[in-house]
N, C-alpha and C positions, 0 to 999 in steps of 0.2 A: 313809724314802726308798727308792724302788724302784730296782733295778738290772736290767740286761739284757745278754745276750751280744751281741757284735758281731764282724764279720769284718774283717780287715786284708788288702788285696790285695798281700801280699808273700810271698816264698818262706820256707820254713823255714830256708834257708841264711842269709838276712838275720838272722833271729832268733838262730840259733846263733852267727853272727859277733859280734853285739853282746854276747850273753851271755858269750862267751869273753873279750871285752875287759873286761867288768865283773868277771868272776871273777878275771882276772889282776890287775886294779887292787885288788880286795879282799885278795888274797894279799899284794901288795906293801905294803899298808897294815896288814896283819894284823888286819883287821876280824873281830871274833868273832861278831857277830850283827847282822842287819838284818831289818826287817819283811818284806822280800821277798827271795827267793833271786835269783841272777843272771838266770835265765830269766824270772821274773815281772817283774823290773825292766826287762829288755829289751823284753818285751811291752808294758809300760806306756809306755815311751819311744816305741816304734814306733807305738802307737795315737795318741799325741799328734802325732808328726811326719807320719804318713801320713794319718790320719783327721781330724786337727785337734781331737781330743777335748780339752775344757777340763780344767784341773787339778781343778776341782770334781767333774766327772763321773768322772775317773780316780780321785780319792780315794774316791768312793763305790763304784766298781766293784771296786777293789782293797783296800777296807777299811783305808785309811790316811788320815793327815791331808793337808790341801791343801798345807801347807808341805813335807811329806815327798815328795809327788808332784812338786812343783816341783824339789826338790833332786835327786830321782832322774832326772828328765828332763834337768836341767842337767848332771849328771855324765855321762850317756850322750852328750849332744851334744859335750861336751868330748873324750870318748874317741874318738868318730867323727871329729871335726875333726883330732885329732892324727895320724890315719892317712892323711889326705888329702895328695896331692902338692902341692908348691908349683908355681908357673907354670914355673919353670926346669926342674924335673924333668919336668913334663908335656910341655914342648916337645920333649924327646927322642923322645917318641912321636908328637907332632903333626907333626913335620917328616917323618915316614915316611908320612903319609897322602897319598892322591891329591889331596885338598883338604879343607879344614876348613869348618865352619859356625859362625859367631859370632852369638849372639843374646842378648838380654836378656830376663829373665822377672821378673814381679812375684810376690813371695811375700806373700800377704795377712797383715796383723797387726791386732790390736786397736788402737783409738785410744790414743795415749800423751799424756803431759802436754805435751810439745813436739811437737804433732802436725803442724804446717805442713810441715816438711821431708819427712814421711813420707806426705803425701797426693799421689797421682798424678792429675793432671788428665786424663791419657789414659785411665786405667782407672776413674776416679771412685771411688777407695777408698784406704784407708791400706795401706801395705805397704813392702817393701824391694826394691831392685833387685839382682838377681844376674846376673852375666854368665856365659854358658855357651859352651863350645867342644865341638862334637860332630864325629863323623866323617861320612863320606858316607852311612852308613846311619842317621844320626840318633842313634847311641849316644853317651852322655855320655863325654867325655874329661877335662874339667876344669870346675870351677865356682869362681867367685870368692867372696870374702867379701861380705857384704851392705852396701849403701849405702842411704841414704834413697830412697824411691820417686820423689821429685821430681828425682833426678839423671838427666840425659839419658844415653841409652845410649852415645853416643860419648864423653861426658865420663867415664862410669864405666869404659869400656874403657881410656881413657888413664890414669885414676887407678890402675888395677891393673897398668899396664904391658903390657897385652895387645897394643895396636897396635904398639908398639916391638918386642915379642918376635916377632910375626908378620912384621914387616917385616925384621928382622935375619936371620931364617931363610928368608925368601922363600917362605913357605907360601901357596899360593893359597887365599883365604878368601872365602866368600860370606856376605854380610850383608844386612839389609834397609835401608830408606831412612833409618832412624835413625842409620846409620853413614856417611852421605854426608859427604865431606870427609876421611875417613881415608886416609892416604897408603899407599904401598907396594902390597902384593898384595891388599888388601881390595877386593872387587868388590861394588858396590851397584847396584840397578836405577836406571834413569833416572827422574827426578821432574819432573813438570810445574811450571813456574814462571810467575810473573806475566807475564813478557815472552815466554813460550813456552807458550801455553795448551794446545797439542796436541802429542803425541808423534808422531814419524814412524813409518812402517810398520816400519822397521828397529828403531827403539827399542822399539816394542811387542813385536816378535819377541824381542829380547834380554831384555826383562822376563819374557816367558812362559818362556823357557828358564831364566832365573835362578830363577823360582818353582819350576820342576820340580826 
């Protein structure tokens, strides 16, 4: 089997951060020997998360078994997830923003046995729905756990308690048409309806401003 080098569009800081988490975990577990050192395991995990490299390709490139590659990636994901803020903690930063941006994103996945809930009719592929809150510059502030891709964005936001959290802190939040019907301070663009086929000039101007 042939192997080849590849680049990952991430900073060395990201690699060192994950490697430090792995190194600390091994010290806590008193692990004596692993096929890959913390730096190499971090590189393997980031190649999977950022580039989407399969376990088979990773196993060949790092000269380990496919099961070992899966276990290393799973361990890295658990370590990264443990460092993430929960929504309540993130809201202490979000309430200080001039305004927030709420959006849902599809993370593609391979087909699974129970595939129907994970198929997105909008995107025409299988995946999971992740809700994201960003600041005015588009920088990530918080990301939710994943739900099946068939979950509507507004339903997903309500499931994670995002809508209630934003409303309780009265944070001005801009979202797309998928969040129409959200109460409180969530602002969405006007949407054409069956009984209102055309938007007024003012509504179009509001939509353009919202998009910016």
